[in-house]
C-alpha positions in Angstrom: 109.0 72.4 156.4 107.6 70.8 153.2 110.8 71.6 151.5 113.0 69.4 153.8 111.8 66.2 152.1 112.4 67.7 148.7 115.9 68.6 149.7 116.4 65.1 151.1 115.2 63.6 147.8 117.4 65.9 145.8 120.5 65.0 147.9 119.9 61.3 147.6 119.3 61.7 143.9 122.6 63.6 143.5 124.3 61.1 145.7 123.1 58.1 143.6 124.0 60.1 140.4 127.6 60.6 141.7 127.8 56.9 142.7 126.7 55.9 139.2 129.3 58.3 137.6 132.0 57.0 139.9 131.0 53.4 139.1 131.1 54.2 135.4 134.5 55.8 135.6 135.8 52.8 137.6 134.5 50.4 134.9 136.1 52.4 132.2 
């Protein structure tokens, strides 16, 4: 059960990372 929050944090981190990458690609 303690791992669920970790997974949530990982997912949100990956999501924000993808968003940043997409934003960077769009800017370029």
